[in-house]
matplotlib code that plots the C-alpha trace (Angstrom):
import matplotlib.pyplot as plt

x = [101.2, 97.6, 96.9, 95.5, 92.1, 91.8, 92.5, 90.1, 86.5, 83.9, 82.5, 85.9, 86.0, 82.6, 82.2, 80.1, 76.4, 76.6, 74.7, 76.8, 73.9, 72.2, 68.9, 66.9, 68.5, 67.0, 69.1, 67.9, 64.3, 64.3, 65.7, 63.1, 60.3, 61.5, 61.9, 58.3, 56.9, 58.8, 57.5, 53.9, 54.5, 56.2, 52.8, 50.7, 48.1, 47.2, 47.9, 46.6, 44.5, 42.7, 41.1, 39.9, 38.2, 36.6, 35.4, 33.9, 32.0, 30.6, 29.4, 27.8, 26.1, 24.7, 23.7, 21.7, 20.2, 19.4, 19.8, 17.1, 14.2, 16.2, 16.7, 18.4, 20.1, 20.3, 19.2, 22.1, 21.8, 22.5, 25.5, 27.1, 26.3, 28.1, 31.1, 33.2, 32.6, 33.7, 36.9, 38.0, 37.0, 39.3, 42.0, 41.9, 41.5, 44.7, 46.6, 45.8, 46.8, 50.2, 51.3, 50.1, 52.4, 56.0, 56.8, 54.6, 56.4, 59.7, 58.7, 57.5, 60.5, 63.0, 64.4, 62.8, 66.4, 66.4, 64.1, 65.7, 69.4, 69.6, 70.4, 66.8, 65.1, 61.6, 60.0, 61.9, 60.8, 57.2, 57.4, 58.9, 56.3, 53.3, 54.5, 54.5, 51.1, 49.7, 51.3, 49.6, 46.3, 46.4, 47.5, 44.5, 42.3, 43.4, 42.9, 39.4, 38.6, 39.9, 37.8, 34.7, 35.4, 35.2, 32.1, 28.9, 26.3, 28.6, 30.0, 33.1, 33.8, 35.5, 33.9, 36.1, 39.5, 41.1, 38.5, 38.8, 42.6, 42.4, 39.9, 41.7, 45.0, 43.5, 41.8, 44.9, 47.0, 44.5, 44.4, 48.2, 48.7, 46.2, 47.9, 51.3, 49.8, 48.3, 51.7, 53.3, 50.6, 50.0, 52.2, 50.8, 48.8, 45.6, 45.8, 46.1, 43.3, 41.0, 41.5, 40.7, 37.6, 36.2, 37.3, 38.3, 35.7, 32.7, 33.6, 34.1, 30.8, 28.8, 30.3, 27.6, 29.2, 26.0, 23.4, 22.9, 22.9, 20.0, 17.9, 18.7, 17.0, 18.3, 20.1, 21.9, 22.8, 24.7, 26.5, 27.5, 28.9, 31.1, 32.7, 35.7, 35.4, 32.1, 33.9, 36.3, 33.5, 31.3, 34.1, 35.5, 32.0, 31.7, 34.8, 33.1, 29.5, 29.3, 27.0, 27.8, 26.2, 28.1, 29.8, 33.0, 35.1, 34.2, 35.1, 38.4, 39.3, 38.2, 40.4, 43.4, 43.3, 42.8, 45.8, 47.9, 46.8, 47.5, 50.9, 51.9, 50.8, 52.8, 55.8, 55.7, 55.3, 58.0, 60.4, 59.9, 60.3, 57.0, 56.8, 59.6, 62.7, 63.6]
y = [-54.3, -55.4, -58.8, -59.2, -60.3, -57.1, -55.0, -56.9, -55.8, -57.6, -59.3, -60.9, -62.2, -63.8, -67.3, -67.4, -67.7, -66.3, -63.0, -60.0, -57.8, -58.9, -57.7, -55.2, -53.4, -50.1, -48.3, -50.5, -50.5, -46.7, -46.5, -48.9, -47.1, -43.6, -45.0, -46.3, -43.1, -40.9, -43.1, -42.2, -38.8, -37.6, -37.9, -36.8, -35.1, -38.5, -40.7, -38.5, -35.6, -37.2, -39.9, -37.0, -35.4, -38.7, -39.4, -35.9, -36.6, -39.8, -37.7, -35.0, -37.5, -39.8, -36.8, -35.2, -38.5, -40.1, -37.5, -35.1, -34.4, -34.7, -38.4, -40.1, -43.5, -44.9, -41.5, -39.8, -37.3, -39.1, -37.1, -37.4, -41.2, -41.9, -39.6, -41.8, -44.8, -42.9, -41.7, -45.2, -46.7, -44.3, -45.2, -49.0, -48.8, -46.7, -48.9, -51.8, -49.9, -48.9, -52.3, -54.2, -52.1, -52.3, -56.0, -56.4, -53.6, -55.2, -58.6, -57.0, -54.7, -57.3, -55.3, -57.4, -58.0, -54.4, -55.7, -59.1, -58.3, -55.7, -57.0, -57.0, -59.8, -61.0, -59.2, -55.9, -56.1, -56.5, -53.7, -51.3, -52.1, -52.2, -49.2, -47.1, -48.3, -47.4, -44.0, -43.4, -44.6, -42.1, -39.2, -40.0, -40.2, -36.8, -35.3, -36.7, -35.6, -32.1, -31.9, -33.0, -30.6, -27.7, -29.2, -27.4, -29.5, -32.3, -32.9, -35.0, -34.4, -37.4, -38.6, -41.5, -40.9, -44.1, -46.3, -44.3, -44.7, -48.4, -49.3, -47.1, -48.8, -52.3, -51.6, -50.1, -53.0, -55.6, -54.1, -53.6, -57.3, -58.2, -55.9, -57.5, -61.0, -59.8, -58.4, -61.8, -63.7, -61.4, -61.7, -58.6, -55.5, -57.1, -59.6, -56.9, -54.9, -58.0, -58.3, -54.6, -54.7, -58.1, -58.3, -55.0, -52.6, -54.9, -55.7, -52.0, -50.9, -53.8, -53.2, -50.8, -47.6, -46.1, -48.0, -49.7, -53.5, -53.5, -52.4, -55.6, -59.0, -61.4, -63.5, -60.5, -59.4, -62.6, -62.2, -58.7, -59.9, -62.3, -59.4, -58.1, -54.7, -54.4, -54.3, -51.7, -49.4, -50.0, -49.5, -46.4, -44.9, -45.6, -43.5, -40.6, -40.9, -43.2, -45.7, -48.9, -51.9, -54.4, -54.7, -52.6, -55.0, -58.0, -56.1, -54.9, -58.5, -60.0, -57.5, -58.0, -61.8, -61.5, -59.2, -61.7, -64.4, -62.2, -61.2, -64.9, -65.7, -62.9, -63.8, -67.5, -66.8, -64.2, -66.4, -69.1, -66.7, -67.7, -66.5, -64.0, -66.3, -68.9]
z = [-8.7, -9.2, -10.6, -14.1, -12.6, -10.7, -13.8, -16.0, -16.6, -14.6, -17.8, -18.4, -14.8, -15.1, -16.7, -19.9, -19.2, -15.6, -15.2, -14.3, -13.1, -9.9, -8.5, -10.6, -13.5, -12.7, -15.3, -18.1, -16.9, -16.8, -20.3, -21.7, -20.0, -21.2, -24.7, -24.8, -23.3, -25.7, -28.6, -28.0, -26.6, -29.8, -31.5, -28.4, -30.6, -32.0, -28.9, -26.1, -27.2, -30.2, -27.9, -25.6, -28.5, -29.7, -26.2, -25.9, -29.1, -27.6, -24.6, -26.8, -29.1, -26.4, -24.2, -27.1, -28.2, -24.9, -22.1, -23.0, -20.6, -17.5, -17.9, -15.0, -14.4, -10.9, -9.7, -11.5, -14.3, -17.6, -18.7, -15.2, -15.2, -18.5, -18.0, -15.7, -17.9, -21.0, -19.2, -18.1, -21.5, -23.2, -20.7, -21.2, -25.0, -25.2, -22.8, -25.1, -28.2, -26.7, -25.3, -28.4, -30.7, -29.6, -29.9, -33.0, -34.8, -33.7, -35.2, -38.4, -38.9, -37.8, -34.9, -32.1, -31.0, -29.6, -26.9, -26.4, -26.4, -23.6, -20.1, -19.0, -17.2, -18.4, -15.5, -16.2, -19.9, -18.9, -16.4, -18.9, -21.6, -19.3, -17.3, -20.5, -21.5, -18.1, -18.3, -21.6, -20.1, -17.3, -19.5, -21.8, -18.7, -17.5, -20.9, -21.2, -17.6, -18.4, -21.5, -19.6, -16.8, -19.2, -20.9, -19.7, -18.0, -16.9, -13.4, -13.1, -9.4, -7.7, -4.5, -3.7, -5.4, -3.9, -5.8, -9.0, -8.9, -8.1, -10.8, -13.3, -12.5, -12.6, -15.9, -17.5, -16.3, -17.5, -21.0, -21.0, -20.3, -23.0, -25.5, -24.7, -25.2, -28.5, -29.7, -28.9, -30.8, -33.8, -36.9, -38.6, -37.9, -39.1, -36.3, -33.6, -35.3, -35.2, -31.4, -31.1, -33.3, -32.1, -28.5, -26.9, -28.5, -28.0, -24.4, -23.7, -25.2, -23.6, -20.1, -18.8, -20.0, -21.4, -19.2, -15.9, -16.1, -13.7, -16.7, -18.6, -18.5, -15.9, -18.5, -19.9, -16.4, -15.9, -19.2, -18.2, -14.9, -16.8, -18.6, -16.7, -18.3, -16.4, -13.1, -14.3, -15.5, -12.4, -9.9, -11.6, -11.7, -8.0, -7.5, -9.1, -8.2, -5.2, -7.0, -8.8, -10.5, -8.4, -5.0, -5.2, -3.1, -5.3, -8.4, -7.0, -6.0, -9.4, -11.3, -9.0, -9.4, -13.2, -13.5, -11.6, -14.0, -17.0, -15.7, -15.1, -18.6, -20.1, -18.0, -19.0, -22.8, -22.8, -20.8, -23.4, -26.3, -27.8, -31.4, -30.8, -30.6, -33.2]

ax = plt.figure().add_subplot(projection="3d")
ax.plot(x, y, z, "-o")
ax.set_aspect("equal")
plt.show()
């Protein structure tokens, strides 16, 4: 006859406070990721296709306003020059929007416990939330690319897919981590909107999306090089056109190191339960 310890569930055999799951909780991580993806995909017309239409309007307006007469930038047709920047700008903005939403809504609605109680480690929680944000970013990027591919007079052929993928990923991760930090800090939607309006949008528009920084005065060139969004735009554009405003390897390294710092910050604050645990 089996002993009572052999018949008892594992959670009964384990002393209080000692974790039962060891390693990565792949089942829980998959569940969280799917939940977050389904959340934005249920309203895909608003979260995926609407940004594509908005970005296409940017392309049309700026092409009509500034791209007449065969204007070129860095030897590239104006419409072709701004297209990659518009694609990755839509990607990073939507990555921020997605990751800055979940925990903030949980805090405001009082169901933040749904994220804190499941047997997920801090790293797994970050991976699920950020992974869903990156997924939305790439879905938006594909939708924008497809819309521009069908738009007459614009070429969105990819010359260096590995660099386009790298800088798209680094940009999406950077804004996902920033969105997660915003959702931890914010107490209401107005706080998150303030970060979007006064930080994310200005840095995106002033990152060289619509112009080459070589056209700026030396002082403004230095300011542009201090903007991390600039390296995302420049590197992603290199993946499409083969030209960039800055050394590609330096930009890739800067974004990689910045993402490590942002990940460590998110991990530390979540581990402490900053503004989400009493």
